[in-house]
Every structure is written in C-alpha cells, then in structure tokens.
OpenMM code with the backbone's topology and positions (N, CA, C; nanometers):
from openmm import Vec3, app, unit

residues = "MET LYS ASP LEU LYS ILE VAL PRO VAL ASP GLU LEU HIS CYS SER ILE ARG THR PHE ILE VAL ASP THR LYS THR ILE ILE GLY ASP TYR GLU ASP MET LYS SER LEU ILE LEU THR MET ILE LYS ALA GLY TYR MET PHE ASN MET ASP ARG ASP ARG LEU ARG ASP ALA MET GLU ASP LEU THR PHE LEU LEU CYS PRO ASP ASP ASP ALA ASN LYS ASP ARG VAL GLU ARG GLY LEU GLU TYR ASP ASP ASP ASP ASP ASP ASP ASP SER GLU THR ASP GLU LEU ASP ASP ASP VAL GLU THR GLN HIS ARG THR PRO ARG GLY LYS ASN ASP GLY GLY VAL GLU ASP ILE GLY ASN VAL SER GLU LEU ASN".split()
positions = [
    Vec3(-12.4169, 8.4453, -5.6392),
    Vec3(-12.3348, 8.4089, -5.5561),
    Vec3(-12.3419, 8.4362, -5.4058),
    Vec3(-12.3070, 8.3579, -5.3400),
    Vec3(-12.3997, 8.3730, -5.1902),
    Vec3(-12.3411, 8.4937, -5.1312),
    Vec3(-12.3973, 8.5194, -5.0138),
    Vec3(-12.3928, 8.6644, -4.9284),
    Vec3(-12.2999, 8.6023, -4.8604),
    Vec3(-12.2180, 8.6915, -4.8221),
    Vec3(-12.1053, 8.6590, -4.7135),
    Vec3(-12.1484, 8.6938, -4.5999),
    Vec3(-12.1426, 8.6667, -4.4792),
    Vec3(-12.1634, 8.6659, -4.3393),
    Vec3(-12.0125, 8.6458, -4.2389),
    Vec3(-11.9933, 8.8330, -4.2294),
    Vec3(-11.8411, 8.8476, -4.1877),
    Vec3(-11.8489, 8.7625, -4.0050),
    Vec3(-11.7608, 8.6721, -3.9932),
    Vec3(-11.8021, 8.6566, -3.8314),
    Vec3(-11.6535, 8.7355, -3.7877),
    Vec3(-11.6455, 8.8401, -3.7115),
    Vec3(-11.5673, 8.9011, -3.6629),
    Vec3(-11.5543, 8.8419, -3.4628),
    Vec3(-11.4086, 8.8775, -3.4427),
    Vec3(-11.3772, 8.7707, -3.3367),
    Vec3(-11.4974, 8.8237, -3.2121),
    Vec3(-11.5133, 8.9236, -3.2191),
    Vec3(-11.6281, 8.9608, -3.0778),
    Vec3(-11.7858, 8.9016, -3.0528),
    Vec3(-11.8080, 8.8339, -3.2118),
    Vec3(-11.9101, 8.8031, -3.2246),
    Vec3(-11.8790, 8.6240, -3.2470),
    Vec3(-11.7832, 8.5765, -3.2623),
    Vec3(-11.7155, 8.3852, -3.3468),
    Vec3(-11.8153, 8.3355, -3.2035),
    Vec3(-11.8515, 8.3474, -3.0698),
    Vec3(-11.9030, 8.2060, -2.9765),
    Vec3(-12.0575, 8.2280, -3.0245),
    Vec3(-12.0968, 8.3579, -3.0262),
    Vec3(-12.2404, 8.3678, -3.0312),
    Vec3(-12.3015, 8.3365, -3.2258),
    Vec3(-12.1830, 8.3741, -3.2907),
    Vec3(-12.2501, 8.3137, -3.4109),
    Vec3(-12.2645, 8.1326, -3.4229),
    Vec3(-12.1460, 8.1052, -3.3801),
    Vec3(-12.1280, 7.9472, -3.3791),
    Vec3(-12.2479, 7.8465, -3.3198),
    Vec3(-12.2785, 7.9292, -3.1742),
    Vec3(-12.3599, 7.8762, -3.1735),
    Vec3(-12.5413, 7.9030, -3.2310),
    Vec3(-12.5426, 8.0403, -3.2646),
    Vec3(-12.6553, 8.0524, -3.3376),
    Vec3(-12.7051, 7.9718, -3.4439),
    Vec3(-12.6289, 7.9563, -3.4829),
    Vec3(-12.5769, 7.8544, -3.6125),
    Vec3(-12.6089, 7.6972, -3.5378),
    Vec3(-12.5725, 7.6516, -3.4799),
    Vec3(-12.5742, 7.5411, -3.3844),
    Vec3(-12.7390, 7.4732, -3.3769),
    Vec3(-12.7799, 7.6052, -3.3285),
    Vec3(-12.9241, 7.6561, -3.2469),
    Vec3(-13.0113, 7.6293, -3.3846),
    Vec3(-12.9993, 7.7360, -3.4642),
    Vec3(-13.0427, 7.7316, -3.6020),
    Vec3(-13.1075, 7.5923, -3.6724),
    Vec3(-12.9567, 7.5267, -3.7239),
    Vec3(-12.9855, 7.4063, -3.8001),
    Vec3(-13.0204, 7.2653, -3.7243),
    Vec3(-13.0159, 7.2867, -3.5857),
    Vec3(-13.0159, 7.1687, -3.4890),
    Vec3(-12.9475, 7.0516, -3.4703),
    Vec3(-12.8170, 7.1053, -3.5188),
    Vec3(-12.6822, 7.0102, -3.5297),
    Vec3(-12.6443, 6.9935, -3.4105),
    Vec3(-12.6324, 6.8455, -3.4006),
    Vec3(-12.5664, 6.7490, -3.2764),
    Vec3(-12.4151, 6.7870, -3.2669),
    Vec3(-12.3499, 6.8634, -3.1852),
    Vec3(-12.2078, 6.8298, -3.1562),
    Vec3(-12.1858, 6.7355, -3.0245),
    Vec3(-12.1283, 6.6225, -3.1222),
    Vec3(-12.1041, 6.5134, -2.9924),
    Vec3(-11.9055, 6.5270, -2.9728),
    Vec3(-11.8770, 6.5809, -3.0534),
    Vec3(-11.6918, 6.5886, -3.0145),
    Vec3(-11.6579, 6.6955, -3.1290),
    Vec3(-11.5248, 6.6495, -3.1462),
    Vec3(-11.4471, 6.7752, -3.1860),
    Vec3(-11.4594, 6.7739, -3.3767),
    Vec3(-11.4909, 6.6503, -3.4097),
    Vec3(-11.4648, 6.6412, -3.5087),
    Vec3(-11.6197, 6.6564, -3.6030),
    Vec3(-11.7331, 6.6634, -3.5264),
    Vec3(-11.8753, 6.7765, -3.5303),
    Vec3(-11.8327, 6.8828, -3.5454),
    Vec3(-11.8046, 6.9405, -3.4511),
    Vec3(-11.7595, 7.1133, -3.4763),
    Vec3(-11.6627, 7.1230, -3.5826),
    Vec3(-11.5725, 7.0093, -3.6423),
    Vec3(-11.5297, 7.0783, -3.7509),
    Vec3(-11.6130, 7.0670, -3.8552),
    Vec3(-11.7247, 6.9701, -3.9084),
    Vec3(-11.8068, 6.9862, -4.0098),
    Vec3(-11.8991, 7.0651, -3.9559),
    Vec3(-11.9314, 7.1168, -3.8570),
    Vec3(-12.0112, 7.2571, -3.8499),
    Vec3(-11.9848, 7.3634, -3.9360),
    Vec3(-11.8448, 7.4181, -3.8820),
    Vec3(-11.7665, 7.4886, -3.9653),
    Vec3(-11.7386, 7.4804, -4.0978),
    Vec3(-11.7153, 7.3321, -4.1709),
    Vec3(-11.7249, 7.3811, -4.3062),
    Vec3(-11.8638, 7.4028, -4.3512),
    Vec3(-11.9450, 7.3618, -4.2817),
    Vec3(-12.0902, 7.3676, -4.3293),
    Vec3(-12.1171, 7.5499, -4.3432),
    Vec3(-12.0341, 7.6135, -4.2248),
    Vec3(-12.1049, 7.7403, -4.2177),
    Vec3(-12.0281, 7.7759, -4.3640),
    Vec3(-11.9549, 7.7264, -4.3495),
    Vec3(-11.8483, 7.8457, -4.4589),
    Vec3(-11.8867, 7.8240, -4.5995),
    Vec3(-11.9354, 7.6860, -4.5963),
    Vec3(-12.0064, 7.6666, -4.7292),
    Vec3(-12.1422, 7.7630, -4.7464),
    Vec3(-12.1642, 7.8096, -4.6724),
    Vec3(-12.3012, 7.9076, -4.6407),
    Vec3(-12.2703, 8.0285, -4.6331),
    Vec3(-12.1809, 8.0646, -4.6374),
    Vec3(-12.1147, 8.1922, -4.6617),
    Vec3(-12.0560, 8.2757, -4.5805),
    Vec3(-12.0620, 8.2142, -4.4536),
    Vec3(-11.9879, 8.2581, -4.3100),
    Vec3(-11.7934, 8.2788, -4.3229),
    Vec3(-11.7939, 8.3941, -4.3190),
    Vec3(-11.6331, 8.4267, -4.3420),
    Vec3(-11.5612, 8.5056, -4.2068),
    Vec3(-11.4789, 8.3975, -4.1403),
    Vec3(-11.4170, 8.3901, -4.0198),
    Vec3(-11.2891, 8.4677, -4.0327),
    Vec3(-11.3107, 8.6118, -3.9796),
    Vec3(-11.2198, 8.7284, -3.9667),
    Vec3(-11.1287, 8.7240, -3.8600),
    Vec3(-11.0466, 8.6319, -3.8343),
    Vec3(-10.9419, 8.5920, -3.7422),
    Vec3(-10.8509, 8.5231, -3.7596),
    Vec3(-10.7920, 8.4845, -3.7143),
    Vec3(-10.6724, 8.4090, -3.6730),
    Vec3(-10.7126, 8.2660, -3.6525),
    Vec3(-10.6877, 8.1751, -3.7659),
    Vec3(-10.7458, 8.0080, -3.7246),
    Vec3(-10.6848, 7.9340, -3.6009),
    Vec3(-10.5762, 7.9916, -3.5163),
    Vec3(-10.5887, 7.9631, -3.3747),
    Vec3(-10.7142, 7.9727, -3.3470),
    Vec3(-10.7774, 8.1082, -3.3638),
    Vec3(-10.8661, 8.1865, -3.2628),
    Vec3(-10.9440, 8.1082, -3.3230),
    Vec3(-11.0163, 8.0571, -3.3913),
    Vec3(-11.1146, 7.9915, -3.4264),
    Vec3(-11.1234, 7.8324, -3.3665),
    Vec3(-10.9677, 7.7726, -3.3813),
    Vec3(-10.9866, 7.6438, -3.3124),
    Vec3(-11.0059, 7.6621, -3.1673),
    Vec3(-10.9751, 7.7798, -3.1084),
    Vec3(-11.0025, 7.7673, -2.9462),
    Vec3(-11.1617, 7.7617, -2.9643),
    Vec3(-11.2157, 7.8942, -2.9725),
    Vec3(-11.3268, 7.8525, -2.9702),
    Vec3(-11.4310, 7.7394, -3.0296),
    Vec3(-11.3772, 7.6845, -3.1025),
    Vec3(-11.4602, 7.5059, -3.1677),
    Vec3(-11.3841, 7.4387, -3.0341),
    Vec3(-11.2968, 7.4722, -2.9781),
    Vec3(-11.2900, 7.3819, -2.8484),
    Vec3(-11.3836, 7.3970, -2.7041),
    Vec3(-11.3967, 7.5341, -2.7521),
    Vec3(-11.4243, 7.5589, -2.5864),
    Vec3(-11.6090, 7.5305, -2.6009),
    Vec3(-11.6598, 7.5780, -2.7490),
    Vec3(-11.8036, 7.5244, -2.7809),
    Vec3(-11.8196, 7.3999, -2.7729),
    Vec3(-11.6986, 7.3096, -2.8114),
    Vec3(-11.7346, 7.1570, -2.8172),
    Vec3(-11.7206, 7.0940, -2.6635),
    Vec3(-11.6841, 7.1352, -2.5672),
    Vec3(-11.6442, 7.1315, -2.4281),
    Vec3(-11.7918, 7.1571, -2.3598),
    Vec3(-11.7990, 7.2784, -2.3727),
    Vec3(-11.9337, 7.3110, -2.3498),
    Vec3(-12.0565, 7.2764, -2.3491),
    Vec3(-12.0850, 7.1991, -2.4952),
    Vec3(-12.1966, 7.1044, -2.5475),
    Vec3(-12.1618, 6.9927, -2.4984),
    Vec3(-12.0282, 6.9188, -2.4551),
    Vec3(-12.0158, 6.8000, -2.3764),
    Vec3(-11.9363, 6.7779, -2.3193),
    Vec3(-11.9699, 6.8438, -2.2083),
    Vec3(-11.8572, 6.8774, -2.0768),
    Vec3(-11.7847, 6.7467, -2.0358),
    Vec3(-11.9072, 6.6027, -2.0454),
    Vec3(-11.8640, 6.4765, -2.0169),
    Vec3(-11.7500, 6.4002, -2.0760),
    Vec3(-11.7235, 6.4642, -2.2018),
    Vec3(-11.6346, 6.3903, -2.2618),
    Vec3(-11.4873, 6.4578, -2.2407),
    Vec3(-11.4110, 6.3159, -2.1739),
    Vec3(-11.2940, 6.3401, -2.1364),
    Vec3(-11.2197, 6.3852, -2.2751),
    Vec3(-11.2303, 6.3599, -2.4057),
    Vec3(-11.1310, 6.4202, -2.5029),
    Vec3(-11.1553, 6.5563, -2.5174),
    Vec3(-11.2800, 6.6182, -2.5259),
    Vec3(-11.2963, 6.7169, -2.5284),
    Vec3(-11.2294, 6.8336, -2.4186),
    Vec3(-11.2718, 6.7844, -2.2833),
    Vec3(-11.1800, 6.8823, -2.1739),
    Vec3(-11.0445, 6.8767, -2.1690),
    Vec3(-10.9539, 6.7284, -2.2458),
    Vec3(-10.8534, 6.7419, -2.2576),
    Vec3(-10.7666, 6.8592, -2.3119),
    Vec3(-10.8326, 6.9105, -2.4497),
    Vec3(-10.8479, 7.0030, -2.5636),
    Vec3(-10.8415, 7.0928, -2.4754),
    Vec3(-10.9254, 7.1179, -2.4435),
    Vec3(-10.9470, 7.2721, -2.3426),
    Vec3(-10.8015, 7.2904, -2.2612),
    Vec3(-10.7781, 7.2095, -2.1811),
    Vec3(-10.6617, 7.2156, -2.0964),
    Vec3(-10.5246, 7.2142, -2.1766),
    Vec3(-10.4935, 7.1761, -2.2527),
    Vec3(-10.4104, 7.2055, -2.3535),
    Vec3(-10.3949, 7.2947, -2.3374),
    Vec3(-10.4837, 7.3616, -2.4162),
    Vec3(-10.5141, 7.5454, -2.4339),
    Vec3(-10.4587, 7.6058, -2.3287),
    Vec3(-10.5050, 7.5372, -2.1934),
    Vec3(-10.4710, 7.6461, -2.1129),
    Vec3(-10.3442, 7.6616, -2.0516),
    Vec3(-10.2693, 7.5234, -2.0692),
    Vec3(-10.1203, 7.5474, -1.9939),
    Vec3(-10.0357, 7.6264, -2.0541),
    Vec3(-9.9385, 7.6418, -1.9905),
    Vec3(-9.8433, 7.7304, -1.9813),
    Vec3(-9.7412, 7.6661, -2.0837),
    Vec3(-9.7140, 7.7813, -2.1825),
    Vec3(-9.6225, 7.6769, -2.3258),
    Vec3(-9.4937, 7.7539, -2.3146),
    Vec3(-9.4316, 7.6501, -2.2609),
    Vec3(-9.2437, 7.7292, -2.2446),
    Vec3(-9.1717, 7.7623, -2.3676),
    Vec3(-9.2108, 7.6875, -2.4864),
    Vec3(-9.1416, 7.7109, -2.6422),
    Vec3(-9.1977, 7.8815, -2.6469),
    Vec3(-9.2533, 7.9534, -2.6173),
    Vec3(-9.2764, 8.0947, -2.5906),
    Vec3(-9.1369, 8.1802, -2.5712),
    Vec3(-9.0911, 8.1435, -2.4417),
    Vec3(-8.9461, 8.2042, -2.3989),
    Vec3(-8.8689, 8.1632, -2.4539),
    Vec3(-8.7969, 8.0590, -2.5372),
    Vec3(-8.7158, 8.0369, -2.6323),
    Vec3(-8.7309, 8.0696, -2.7936),
    Vec3(-8.8277, 8.1353, -2.8329),
    Vec3(-8.8634, 8.2190, -2.9156),
    Vec3(-8.7938, 8.3502, -2.8663),
    Vec3(-8.8285, 8.4039, -2.8046),
    Vec3(-8.8238, 8.5194, -2.7187),
    Vec3(-8.6416, 8.5645, -2.7060),
    Vec3(-8.5870, 8.4607, -2.6316),
    Vec3(-8.4788, 8.4495, -2.6274),
    Vec3(-8.3569, 8.4405, -2.7997),
    Vec3(-8.4335, 8.4016, -2.8408),
    Vec3(-8.3205, 8.4045, -3.0252),
    Vec3(-8.3549, 8.5271, -3.0758),
    Vec3(-8.5152, 8.5577, -3.0390),
    Vec3(-8.5160, 8.7046, -3.0725),
    Vec3(-8.4273, 8.8152, -3.0621),
    Vec3(-8.3896, 8.8450, -2.8990),
    Vec3(-8.3054, 8.8752, -2.8795),
    Vec3(-8.1609, 8.9022, -2.8900),
    Vec3(-8.1259, 8.7685, -2.9226),
    Vec3(-8.0277, 8.7375, -2.9665),
    Vec3(-7.9919, 8.8003, -3.1064),
    Vec3(-8.0588, 8.7680, -3.1751),
    Vec3(-8.0829, 8.8462, -3.3084),
    Vec3(-8.0786, 9.0294, -3.3212),
    Vec3(-8.1548, 9.0607, -3.2071),
    Vec3(-8.1561, 9.2089, -3.2168),
    Vec3(-8.0010, 9.2629, -3.1312),
    Vec3(-7.9341, 9.1702, -3.0826),
    Vec3(-7.8123, 9.2054, -3.0190),
    Vec3(-7.7446, 9.2073, -3.1150),
    Vec3(-7.7183, 9.1318, -3.2165),
    Vec3(-7.6850, 9.1037, -3.3376),
    Vec3(-7.6422, 9.2029, -3.4206),
    Vec3(-7.7910, 9.2765, -3.4244),
    Vec3(-7.7941, 9.4026, -3.4940),
    Vec3(-7.7330, 9.5078, -3.4760),
    Vec3(-7.7480, 9.5088, -3.3386),
    Vec3(-7.7266, 9.6483, -3.2586),
    Vec3(-7.5912, 9.6124, -3.2478),
    Vec3(-7.4807, 9.5095, -3.2653),
    Vec3(-7.3386, 9.5229, -3.2448),
    Vec3(-7.3089, 9.5745, -3.3901),
    Vec3(-7.3963, 9.5105, -3.5030),
    Vec3(-7.3075, 9.5482, -3.6318),
    Vec3(-7.3635, 9.6683, -3.6467),
    Vec3(-7.4519, 9.7709, -3.6055),
    Vec3(-7.4937, 9.8768, -3.5970),
    Vec3(-7.3526, 10.0236, -3.5515),
    Vec3(-7.3035, 9.9519, -3.4339),
    Vec3(-7.1935, 9.9794, -3.3451),
    Vec3(-7.0535, 10.0162, -3.4135),
    Vec3(-7.0247, 9.9107, -3.5129),
    Vec3(-6.9169, 9.8728, -3.5492),
    Vec3(-6.8300, 10.0290, -3.6563),
    Vec3(-6.7311, 10.0566, -3.6116),
    Vec3(-6.6745, 10.1789, -3.6239),
    Vec3(-6.6740, 10.1836, -3.7871),
    Vec3(-6.6952, 10.3117, -3.8128),
    Vec3(-6.6786, 10.3614, -4.0003),
    Vec3(-6.5706, 10.3117, -4.0461),
    Vec3(-6.5600, 10.2589, -4.1507),
    Vec3(-6.4103, 10.2340, -4.2069),
    Vec3(-6.3430, 10.0602, -4.1698),
    Vec3(-6.4093, 10.0116, -4.0386),
    Vec3(-6.3622, 9.9164, -3.9674),
    Vec3(-6.3860, 9.7995, -4.1197),
    Vec3(-6.3000, 9.7059, -4.1114),
    Vec3(-6.3324, 9.5894, -4.2149),
    Vec3(-6.3721, 9.4666, -4.0997),
    Vec3(-6.4639, 9.4479, -4.1000),
    Vec3(-6.5393, 9.3236, -4.0280),
    Vec3(-6.5366, 9.2117, -4.0997),
    Vec3(-6.4772, 9.1833, -4.1885),
    Vec3(-6.4494, 9.0649, -4.2835),
    Vec3(-6.5930, 9.0709, -4.3869),
    Vec3(-6.6758, 9.1706, -4.3776),
    Vec3(-6.7874, 9.2170, -4.4612),
    Vec3(-6.7145, 9.3566, -4.5341),
    Vec3(-6.8644, 9.4047, -4.5634),
    Vec3(-6.8063, 9.4958, -4.6891),
    Vec3(-6.7749, 9.5981, -4.5942),
    Vec3(-6.6567, 9.6821, -4.6628),
    Vec3(-6.5996, 9.7973, -4.5834),
    Vec3(-6.7475, 9.9480, -4.5998),
    Vec3(-6.7554, 9.9995, -4.4868),
    Vec3(-6.8135, 10.0976, -4.4924),
    Vec3(-6.7268, 10.2260, -4.5478),
    Vec3(-6.7579, 10.3199, -4.6371),
    Vec3(-6.7095, 10.4055, -4.6797),
    Vec3(-6.7526, 10.5387, -4.6421),
    Vec3(-6.8304, 10.5215, -4.5867),
    Vec3(-6.8863, 10.6848, -4.4820),
    Vec3(-6.9757, 10.7068, -4.5473),
    Vec3(-7.0442, 10.8457, -4.5585),
    Vec3(-7.1685, 10.8541, -4.5939),
    Vec3(-7.1400, 10.9275, -4.7527),
    Vec3(-7.2147, 10.8553, -4.8420),
    Vec3(-7.2097, 10.8327, -4.9775),
    Vec3(-7.2117, 11.0607, -5.0041),
    Vec3(-7.2788, 11.1005, -4.9948),
    Vec3(-7.3120, 11.2689, -5.0209),
    Vec3(-7.1715, 11.3220, -5.0059),
    Vec3(-7.0540, 11.2571, -4.9108),
    Vec3(-6.9683, 11.3250, -4.8873),
    Vec3(-6.8392, 11.2964, -5.0172),
    Vec3(-6.8912, 11.1949, -5.0816),
    Vec3(-6.7765, 11.1940, -5.2003),
    Vec3(-6.7964, 11.2857, -5.2979),
    Vec3(-6.9019, 11.3714, -5.3080),
    Vec3(-6.9017, 11.4722, -5.3850),
    Vec3(-6.8214, 11.6036, -5.4279),
] * unit.nanometer
topology = app.Topology()
chain = topology.addChain("A")
for resn in residues:
    res = topology.addResidue(resn, chain)
    for name in ("N", "CA", "C"):
        topology.addAtom(name, app.Element.getBySymbol(name[0]), res)
C-alpha cells in the first residue's frame, strides 16, 4: 500500500504547486488541473478538507498559471461574487427556529392538534 500524504488546508496551495513543479506538469486549463489532482490522489495525496475548498484552490492556481485564459478568469470571478442564495437559506432557518420556539411556548396540556402534553412524567407516581 502507498504511503499517504495528508494535505491540510494551510498547505494546500503549496502542495499542489510543488507537485506541479516536481512532475513538470503543464497546466493550461481547469481540465489539466483536475487531471493533476487525480494523479496526486493516485500517488497517495489525501486532501483533508471540504471539496469546495479544494476546487477553489484548483481554480486559483489554474488562473495563476494561465492568467490570459478568459475561462480561468471567469471561473475565479464567479467564485468571488456575492451569492444571494445564502440569505434565502438563513431566512428559512430563522422561520424554522421560530416554529420550534412557538411549539415550546405552547401552554401545558393545551391540545394544539398534536399529542396532548400530560406534564412531567415524574409527577405521575
């Protein structure tokens, strides 16, 4: 079995760059970077992070190595844009939190269409 080389987030960019230099790999576009990462995994590199973080680093390094390619630039720019979808997720979470709080504030014993609260079980003895 191959020795594993764990790549933590704080060494991600340097590890990929070092592998590119050591293997004399030419990165022309994002597809080349994907192939490189697959080669690294085959060689025993394990990326100990969220895949989104790995993709961000791949996009950044591809743009760094080929800054004149508009596709690489566009990919990085899209990653830097503000995403309004996050706000929608937060408001849905807030609404769910409000529902849970309302359920906890229902007076004891009140039948609100669900199971009746009979109180503290220890009081039944």
